[in-house]
N, C-alpha and C positions, 0 to 999 in steps of 0.2 A: 358723309363718309369721310373718314380720316385716313391719311396715308401713314403707313408705319414709318417710324423714324429710322434712319440708316443705322446700321450696326457700328459700333466703334471698331477700329482696327485692333487686331489682337495685341496683347502686350509684347514687348520685346522689340528687337531691331527689325526694321523693314528689309526684307531680303531682296536683293537685285539679282535677277537671273540673266547672265549674259546672253546676248542674241546669238543663236546658232547652237546653244547648249543642247546636246543630244542626251536623252535618258539612256541609262544602262540597265540591262536586265541581268541579274545574277542569280544563280541557284546554288552558290556555294560561298561560304565565308570562313576564312581561317582567322583565328584570333590569338595573338601573342601579347606579352606584356613585359615590361621592365619595371623597376621600382617607380619610374617617373611617367611612363606612357603606356597606353593600350593601343595596339596596332590591329586594324581589321583590314584583311585583304578580301576584296569581293571578286569573285571569279565566275566564269561560265564553264561548264562541262557538259559534254554530250555523252549519251550512253555509249558504252564500248570504248571510249577514249580513256587513255591512261594519264593524260595531262589536262590540266585545267588552266584556261587562259585568265590571268588576273587582269581585271578591267580598271580597278581602282584600289588604292591603298590610302586608308584613312588613319591618321594618327590623333589621338586625343588624350587629355589628362584623365586619370582614374575618376575624378570628380565628373567631367563632362561625359564619361562613359556611363557612370551610374545615373546621371540625369537623362541620358539617351535611353538607358533601360527603363527608367520610369516612364518616359514619354511613350515608348513602344508598348509597354504594358497597359497604359491608359488608352491608347489608340486601338490596340487589339481587343481590349474590353468593349469599346464602343463598336468596333467591327462585328464582334460576335453578337452583341445586343441587336444589331440591325440585320445581320445575315445568318446567324446560327453559329453554333460552337465549331471551332477548327480542331479536328481530332488529330492527335499525334500518336502514331503507332508506337508500341512499346517493345515488340518482340523481335525486330530486326533493325539493321542499320539504316541511317538516313538514306544512303545511296540506294539500298534495296527498295525503299519506299518511293524514291523519286523516280527510279527507273524500271520498277517492276512492270513486266510485260512489254517493255520497250526494247526492241532488238534493232541493231543496225540494219539498214537495207541490204538486201541481196545484191551481190555484184551482178552486172549485166551479163547475160549468157550470150556467148558467141556463136 
């Protein structure tokens, strides 16, 4: 019996993740641009809140943003091939779809 040969590392730079780096969850992104840069603010917002807390701001060149878009499209296609299509509702706002049926908790009764 032969053992499979190890997979070669993916092309590109090796990413170093700092010890203690914490993942961030975001459910809102705001995108702006200038002639030279694309700016993406990633935020968290809770149902019923009027403000969203920005967790990270990413600046990149338009070329890097386009390459990120391509990478996201490729990865989403693989995800859907494995787990099924992600449906995006068309008749309402994103906030309506994210928070439909979710209400803030009732305040405690005294």
